[in-house]
C-alpha positions as CSV (number, residue, x, y, z in Angstrom):
1,X,-1.9,40.8,-9.2
2,X,-2.8,38.7,-6.2
3,X,-0.1,36.6,-4.4
4,X,-0.2,33.0,-5.3
5,X,-2.4,30.9,-3.0
6,X,-0.9,28.7,-0.3
7,X,-1.1,25.0,-1.1
8,X,-1.9,22.9,2.0
9,X,-1.3,19.2,1.7
10,X,-3.0,16.5,3.9
11,X,-1.6,13.0,3.8
12,X,-3.8,9.9,4.3
13,X,-3.5,6.6,6.1
14,X,-0.2,4.6,5.9
15,X,1.6,7.7,4.6
16,X,3.2,10.8,6.1
17,X,3.8,14.4,5.3
18,X,7.0,13.6,3.3
19,X,4.9,11.8,0.7
20,X,4.3,15.3,-0.8
21,X,8.0,16.1,-1.2
22,X,8.2,15.7,-5.0
23,X,5.0,17.8,-5.5
24,X,6.0,20.5,-3.1
25,X,9.5,20.7,-4.7
26,X,7.9,21.5,-8.1
27,X,5.3,23.9,-6.8
28,X,7.8,25.8,-4.7
29,X,9.9,26.2,-7.8
30,X,6.9,28.0,-9.3
31,X,6.6,30.3,-6.3
32,X,3.8,28.7,-4.5
33,X,4.0,28.7,-0.7
34,X,3.2,25.2,0.8
35,X,2.5,23.5,4.0
36,X,2.2,19.7,4.6
37,X,-0.1,19.2,7.5
38,X,0.7,16.4,10.1
39,X,-2.6,14.4,10.0
40,X,-3.1,12.6,13.3
41,X,-5.3,9.9,11.6
42,X,-7.4,9.5,14.8
43,X,-10.9,10.5,13.7
44,X,-12.5,12.5,10.9
45,X,-13.9,15.1,13.3
46,X,-10.7,15.6,15.3
47,X,-8.4,15.5,12.3
48,X,-10.6,18.1,10.5
49,X,-10.6,20.3,13.6
50,X,-6.8,20.2,13.7
51,X,-6.6,21.1,10.1
52,X,-9.0,23.9,10.5
53,X,-6.8,25.4,13.1
54,X,-3.9,25.3,10.7
55,X,-5.9,26.9,7.9
56,X,-7.0,29.7,10.2
57,X,-3.4,30.6,10.7
58,X,-2.8,31.2,7.0
59,X,-3.4,34.6,5.4
60,X,-4.8,34.6,1.9
61,X,-6.4,32.0,-0.3
62,X,-5.7,28.3,0.1
63,X,-5.8,25.3,-2.2
64,X,-6.5,22.3,-0.1
65,X,-5.0,18.9,-1.3
66,X,-5.9,15.6,0.3
67,X,-4.6,12.1,-0.4
68,X,-6.7,9.0,0.4
69,X,-8.3,9.4,3.9
70,X,-7.0,12.9,3.7
71,X,-9.9,13.6,1.4
72,X,-12.3,12.9,4.2
73,X,-10.4,15.4,6.3
74,X,-10.3,18.2,3.7
75,X,-14.0,17.7,2.9
76,X,-14.8,18.5,6.5
77,X,-12.2,21.2,7.3
78,X,-12.8,23.2,4.2
79,X,-16.4,23.6,5.1
80,X,-15.4,25.5,8.2
81,X,-12.6,27.5,6.6
82,X,-13.4,30.7,4.5
83,X,-10.0,30.9,2.9
84,X,-10.1,27.6,1.1
85,X,-10.9,28.3,-2.5
86,X,-10.4,24.9,-4.2
87,X,-10.1,21.2,-3.4
88,X,-7.7,18.7,-5.1
89,X,-8.4,15.0,-4.4
90,X,-5.3,12.8,-5.0
91,X,-6.4,9.2,-5.0
92,X,-8.7,10.4,-2.2
93,X,-12.2,10.0,-0.7
94,X,-14.7,12.8,-1.5
95,X,-17.6,11.8,0.9
96,X,-21.2,12.8,0.9
97,X,-22.6,13.7,4.3
98,X,-23.1,10.4,6.2
99,X,-20.5,8.4,4.2
100,X,-17.4,6.9,5.6
101,X,-14.1,5.9,4.0
102,X,-15.1,2.2,4.5
103,X,-18.4,2.8,2.7
104,X,-16.8,4.4,-0.3
105,X,-13.9,1.9,-0.7
106,X,-16.4,-0.9,-0.6
107,X,-18.9,0.6,-3.0
108,X,-17.2,-1.0,-6.0
109,X,-15.1,-4.2,-6.2
110,X,-11.4,-4.0,-6.5
111,X,-9.9,-3.0,-3.1
112,X,-7.6,-5.6,-1.7
113,X,-6.6,-3.6,1.4
114,X,-8.5,-5.6,4.0
115,X,-6.4,-8.8,4.0
116,X,-3.1,-6.8,4.1
117,X,-3.9,-4.9,7.3
118,X,-2.2,-5.5,10.6
119,X,-4.4,-4.5,13.6
120,X,-2.7,-3.2,16.8
121,X,-4.7,-2.8,20.0
122,X,-4.4,0.5,21.8
123,X,-4.5,1.2,25.5
124,X,-7.8,3.1,25.1
125,X,-9.5,0.1,23.7
126,X,-9.3,1.2,20.1
127,X,-7.4,-0.3,17.2
128,X,-4.6,1.1,15.0
129,X,-4.3,-0.3,11.5
130,X,-1.0,-0.7,9.6
131,X,-0.3,-2.4,6.2
132,X,1.9,-5.5,6.8
133,X,5.4,-4.5,5.7
134,X,5.8,-7.5,3.4
135,X,2.6,-6.6,1.5
136,X,3.1,-2.8,1.5
137,X,4.9,-2.5,-1.9
138,X,2.3,-4.4,-4.0
139,X,-0.7,-3.1,-2.1
140,X,0.1,0.5,-1.6
141,X,2.9,1.6,-3.9
142,X,3.4,-0.9,-6.7
143,X,4.7,1.7,-9.2
144,X,7.6,3.0,-7.1
145,X,10.9,1.2,-6.7
146,X,10.9,-1.6,-4.2
147,X,13.7,-0.1,-2.1
148,X,11.7,3.1,-1.7
149,X,8.5,1.2,-0.9
150,X,10.4,-0.6,1.9
151,X,11.3,2.7,3.5
152,X,7.7,3.9,3.1
153,X,6.5,0.7,4.8
154,X,8.8,1.3,7.7
155,X,7.7,4.9,8.2
156,X,4.0,4.5,7.5
157,X,1.6,6.2,9.9
158,X,-1.3,4.0,11.2
159,X,-4.9,5.0,11.2
160,X,-7.5,4.1,13.8
161,X,-10.2,1.6,12.6
162,X,-12.8,4.0,14.0
163,X,-11.6,6.8,11.6
164,X,-12.2,4.6,8.6
165,X,-15.8,3.9,9.7
166,X,-16.7,7.4,10.9
167,X,-19.3,9.2,8.8
168,X,-18.5,12.5,7.3
169,X,-20.4,15.5,8.6
170,X,-19.7,17.8,5.6
171,X,-19.2,17.7,1.9
172,X,-17.2,20.8,1.0
173,X,-17.0,19.7,-2.7
174,X,-20.7,20.8,-3.0
175,X,-19.7,24.5,-2.7
176,X,-16.1,24.5,-3.8
177,X,-14.6,23.7,-7.1
178,X,-12.7,20.4,-7.1
179,X,-10.1,18.5,-9.2
180,X,-9.3,14.8,-9.1
181,X,-6.3,12.6,-10.0
182,X,-5.8,8.9,-9.2
183,X,-4.3,5.7,-10.6
184,X,-6.3,3.2,-12.6
185,X,-4.3,0.4,-10.7
186,X,-5.2,1.7,-7.2
187,X,-5.6,-1.3,-4.9
188,X,-6.8,0.8,-1.9
189,X,-9.6,2.8,-3.4
190,X,-10.9,1.2,-6.6
191,X,-10.7,3.4,-9.7
192,X,-14.4,2.9,-10.3
193,X,-15.1,4.5,-6.9
194,X,-12.9,7.4,-7.7
195,X,-14.5,8.0,-11.1
196,X,-17.9,8.0,-9.3
197,X,-16.8,10.5,-6.7
198,X,-15.2,12.8,-9.3
199,X,-18.4,12.8,-11.4
200,X,-20.6,13.3,-8.4
201,X,-18.5,16.3,-7.3
202,X,-18.6,17.9,-10.7
203,X,-14.8,17.7,-11.0
204,X,-13.3,20.5,-13.1
205,X,-10.7,18.1,-14.4
206,X,-10.3,14.4,-13.7
207,X,-7.0,12.6,-14.5
208,X,-6.9,8.8,-14.3
209,X,-3.3,7.5,-14.8
210,X,-3.0,4.1,-16.4
211,X,-1.0,1.7,-14.3
212,X,-0.6,4.1,-11.4
213,X,-0.9,2.9,-7.8
214,X,-2.5,4.6,-4.7
215,X,0.5,6.9,-4.3
216,X,0.3,9.0,-7.5
217,X,1.8,12.0,-5.7
218,X,5.0,10.0,-5.3
219,X,5.1,8.1,-8.6
220,X,3.8,11.0,-10.7
221,X,4.6,14.2,-8.9
222,X,4.7,16.3,-12.0
223,X,1.1,15.3,-13.0
224,X,-0.1,16.1,-9.5
225,X,1.7,19.4,-9.3
226,X,0.3,20.4,-12.7
227,X,-3.2,19.7,-11.7
228,X,-2.8,21.7,-8.4
229,X,-1.4,24.6,-10.4
230,X,-4.4,24.4,-12.7
231,X,-6.7,24.7,-9.7
232,X,-4.6,27.6,-8.3
233,X,-4.7,29.4,-11.7
234,X,-8.5,29.0,-11.7
235,X,-8.8,30.5,-8.3
236,X,-6.6,33.5,-9.4
237,X,-8.7,34.0,-12.5
238,X,-11.9,34.0,-10.5
239,X,-10.5,36.4,-7.9
240,X,-12.2,39.9,-8.1
241,X,-8.8,41.5,-7.8
242,X,-7.9,40.2,-11.2
């Protein structure tokens, strides 16, 4: 039998690689190798190129998992990476060519992210965006304990404003099987937008969790891990060696 595919995780804006800890712990227990990429959050093109370099260093098949803006990145990096066999979107953007994260989050009503953002001017003239720490819990992670959300707010990674408005140049979900999981109470990307993207992508399985926030990988790691394993098993079943 083939070795299990490597699961590569890509965090989104206002998060970090450690946000995948609970999911990785469960998948590692099932024998899946994993890597949580450090997403620079600077631009879709640059972030995708960095991820492509990581993917090229991995032998064997890969399941690529993206959260939030990380979905923009995996949709572009997978297009240039032959070893990616499936995509899993975790409360994530799945853009069509020419669409930006800002386009998709505003397609349907429900996002309350804008008023919570704190802009920070950069030396190069650009702007970094953070979520204000006193608004982080309710906006981003309302279904995790408040004490945990405070730590997440303090360790959040900012994203450039330009990255959120940059159009995607690829849509890897058109040629790769995809799976979607998200929360119905997501305040960053409205659930209606996520249902739309999943249906458009021909999702193999779409899981919408009642009451879940934008960070379903933290609040519901078992559900996320199970969906990723489903994608991995599908890849194994489709492999010619099996």
